[in-house]
C-alpha positions, -999 to +999 in steps of 0.1 A: +298+290-153+300+291-115+300+331-109+316+349-081+294+375-084+258+370-098+235+394-115+218+407-086+246+410-063+264+442-049+296+441-042+312+465-012+317+501-024+353+499-026+353+467-045+328+479-067+346+509-077+380+488-086+357+466-108+340+495-126+378+510-135+386+474-149+355+473-170+359+507-180+396+499-192+381+468-211+359+489-232+380+523-237+401+516-266+374+507-287+352+535-272+374+562-282+385+547-311+355+554-332+356+591-330+390+592-338+386+572-369+355+594-380+374+624-371+358+661-378+368+673-347+348+648-327+356+642-290+369+610-273+358+624-237+326+630-250+322+597-266+331+582-232+301+604-218+278+592-238+289+556-236+285+558-199+246+577-204+236+550-231+247+520-209+225+537-180+194+539-202+202+499-210+203+491-178+172+511-170+152+493-197+165+458-188+154+462-154+188+457-142+189+422-154+219+422-183+251+427-172+267+445-203+284+480-213+274+500-242+302+514-261+308+531-294+295+509-323+320+504-353+291+489-376+281+529-380+315+544-389+307+548-424+272+561-418+287+587-393+310+597-419+281+599-446+267+623-421+295+648-426+301+641-459+267+650-467+264+681-447+271+718-461+286+725-429+302+708-398+275+722-376+249+702-396+272+671-399+273+671-363+235+673-361+230+650-385+250+625-363+220+626-336+195+624-365+209+595-377+210+577-344+174+584-341+167+565-372+185+536-363+170+539-327+134+542-346+141+507-363+148+494-327+117+506-312+098+492-340+117+455-340+110+455-303+074+462-306+072+432-332+090+410-307+068+419-279+035+411-304+049+377-318+072+365-290+111+352-293+103+316-302+109+325-337+146+335-329+154+302-315+141+284-345+159+306-367+187+307-347+196+277-328+228+268-317+242+252-349+238+287-361+243+310-334+273+292-317+294+297-346+284+332-352+294+340-317+328+324-322+332+347-351+327+378-330+357+370-310+379+354-341+371+384-368+388+406-338+418+385-336+435+404-363+428+437-346+444+426-311+474+408-329+481+443-350+479+463-317+500+439-298+530+446-322+519+483-325+541+512-306+527+545-301+557+562-311+578+564-343+605+542-345+594+516-311+607+482-317+583+459-325+594+430-301+598+455-273+561+457-278+552+424-280+573+419-245+552+446-228+520+430-244+530+396-232+538+411-195+503+424-196+489+393-208+506+369-187+501+389-155+463+386-162+463+351-169+483+342-136+460+367-115+430+353-129+440+315-127+461+316-092+451+347-076+433+352-047+397+363-048+407+402-057+430+391-082+403+369-096+383+399-100+407+425-112+432+407-137+429+434-162+440+459-136+468+441-126+481+430-161+476+465-175+492+483-146+521+458-150+525+461-187+525+501-182+552+500-156+577+479-184+565+502-212+572+533-189+604+520-177+619+516-212+606+547-227+619+569-202+654+553-206+647+557-241+640+592-241+671+598-216+695+579-241+677+593-271+669+558-281+637+559-301+635+520-306+630+518-269+601+543-266+568+524-268+545+551-243+533+586-264+534+608-232+518+636-252+487+638-239+497+640-202+524+668-215+496+688-233+479+691-201+506+713-186+521+727-218+508+763-206+510+756-168+486+748-144+454+757-151+416+745-138+415+727-172+444+709-166+426+694-140+388+693-147+375+700-182+349+730-175+340+734-212+309+714-225+319+730-264+327+690-271+292+676-269+277+671-298+241+688-294+258+720-286+277+718-317+246+707-338+217+723-327+229+757-344+224+743-376+186+732-374+182+760-399+204+740-428+186+708-426+165+697-459+145+666-470+175+655-494+200+657-460+172+638-443+170+609-470+208+604-470+210+599-433+179+575-435+195+554-460+229+553-440+221+544-408+185+524-411+201+494-434+229+494-407+206+491-374+192+458-392+226+444-397+236+456-358+199+438-346+217+404-356+248+408-335+229+423-308+209+387-309+246+370-309+259+391-281+228+387-260+229+349-265+265+347-257+260+366-223+228+345-214+252+311-219+280+327-196+254+341-169+234+309-175+202+331-179+181+335-210+182+372-216+161+369-247+129+356-223+139+377-191+140+407-194+130+399-227+141+409-264+119+435-266+136+453-236+172+448-246+164+464-279+149+493-264+177+498-243+200+494-272+183+518-292+173+546-270+208+542-253+222+547-287+203+578-295+213+592-259+250+582-265+250+596-298+231+628-283+259+638-264+292+618-283+278+614-316+284+577-317+254+551-316+261+526-289+261+488-287+267+458-264+304+454-262+320+419-267+351+434-246+323+438-217+311+404-220+347+390-222+355+407-188+323+390-174+331+358-186+369+360-173+366+378-139+332+356-133+318+390-121+282+395-138+269+420-112+248+447-127+257+472-100+294+468-111+280+478-145+262+506-131+290+520-115+314+518-147+288+539-163+291+565-139+328+562-139+325+570-173+306+599-171+326+611-138+362+605-157+352+626-189+356+658-173+391+647-153+416+654-174+445+638-162+426+606-162+413+605-197+449+618-206+463+589-186+440+563-204+446+579-240+484+571-230+480+535-226+496+517-255+481+499-282+506+468-273+491+464-236+456+467-249+465+440-278+477+418-250+442+424-231+422+418-262+438+385-269+424+371-236+391+391-239+384+379-275+395+344-269+370+342-246+344+353-270+352+329-297+353+300-268+321+308-253+306+304-288+323+270-296+311+259-266+272+266-277+287+242-310+295+214-282+260+206-279+254+203-317+259+168-332+286+175-357+282+135-371+253+150-388+262+169-423+233+193-421+247+206-389+284+204-402+274+221-433+259+252-411+288+256-387+312+253-419+295+283-437+293+304-408+330+300-399+344+303-432+329+332-444+330+349-409+367+341-407+374+352-441+357+382-438+332+379-462+311+417-463+291+434-487+287+470-498+255+476-516+249+516-525+271+525-495+251+504-470+283+480-457+270+447-443+297+432-420+312+399-421+293+388-387+261+397-403+269+381-438+280+347-417+250+350-397+225+355-427+242+326-443+241+306-416+204+310-412+196+305-450+221+271-450+203+258-416+166+264-434+174+249-469+189+216-449+164+217-423+151+178-413+120+168-430+087+172-408+087+133-396+122+136-382+136+149-350+154+185-357+173+179-325+195+148-333+213+139-300+251+141-302+273+112-293+280+122-259+242+127-253+240+092-267+261+077-240+243+100-213+212+087-226+229+049-220+241+058-187+205+069-179+185+039-190+216+018-169+208+041-138+168+033-142+177-005-146+196-001-111+166+016-099+143-009-111+163-040-097+161-020-065+124-015-068+121-052-074+144-059-044+128-038-021+093-056-033+106-087-018+118-073+014+082-059+015+066-090+011+088-108+033+080-084+060+043-091+053+048-128+055+064-125+090+035-118+112+016-147+089+044-174+092+044-165+131+005-167+134+008-199+116+034-214+138+013-205+166-015-221+157+007-255+148+017-250+184-016-250+196-025-277+171+000-296+186-007-291+220-044-302+214-032-334+195-010-342+221-037-337+249-060-358+228-032-388+227-032-388+263-068-389+268-065-420+244-041-434+259-056-430+292-091-442+277-070-475+262-056-483+296-089-477+313-106-501+287-075-526+294-083-527+331-119-534+325-110-563+302-087-576+324-115-574+353-138-591+333-117-620+321-110-623+358-146-627+361 
């Protein structure tokens, strides 16, 4: 893919802030959804702050070579719920979030050490394109249901589904038009244009519905903004001055309540999930590698991306309670905008930290209706799915072995196969990846066969290469003949010169002979006369 901004590029400051805001919009809905789902008083602003800190940690460990934003991980929702369920008090539950994230981070550190020790070649053998391609595809496809559900959802009770879809379509179509036909800036920030266009339409309908008392026209819930000024304009209406929403402040007071049983509960809840997320970590980085056309597993290396993800998760949970993970929405944003600048990701992380204290901004983000984000996510999740399918293009699907592997991954992943073993949830993506690996190993070719069978198009390419070689060989023959002719020319010239000289000598000899004959004839005549 031809990128507008490559990994090392640094856009101008003004543009960088706009690009960072777009990244923030892309990851916002999912990041603040996790604390809302877990409940127990968790703060969306704290989760946003934790995501920003976790992303900066990740960027630091990956040496500014991996352009991806870390957000709240949905995989740990059940683990976080277990932390609260097993705690005697809310304070201990918050402390449990930090301890649990530390267990998950420890798993990442151990895996990073193993990868550093043995390298990453085994991963490429264990998860070749035939396995990882469809797995990346189902990361996008498995989220399709969420995108469509949001696309039809009104944030206000009684809102008309078709009007929600219309607003979502405005967002989607403006995003597509800006990305496809916009000027350079339009191509780089299509989501901002799309969301603002959709928000303007939705706000107009909602305000008209509020004036006329027609609930079916109301799509946006302005309550987050109204709450800011419900008691008049105060400092907290503009800037959040309290730090009480940070998890470490809520949990450290409960240190004396920790016991061995609770620690074991946290270990059982978090450690197995960390191994599952490890598989998704590899799939996300393989996907991003294909987009930026750099192998992130080799440089900066899987050991560094794992450390960044693991330590970033601990940092994120310390402030917001949510372990972080690489976000498909962020990867999709990079793919659509063709902006892989790590500088933009850093700016987005800093922006996430700053805006978590700006009350009106957080309220505005909370007020963006689900239908608009659904329209955006149709494009984002679709790009993730397509990037996985592009990996499968290189696979020979005429080979039944490859066909079975792809089929198993796609069907189990899209079908939503998941396991819940003693409270440990193995996600559908992880199940599909594990089954794909097993199928690939089971049907692995014999030792004498080449495991990388060329696809039909590759055969054509080989034929084309042979044809080119034949032409080149013919050219070589022609060049050789020309070279011989060039070498023969001076020889021929020398021979011609020698022939001319010999002819001249023969002519002179003939003339001498003729003269001699004439002289002899004259002598004979004289003798006869005498």
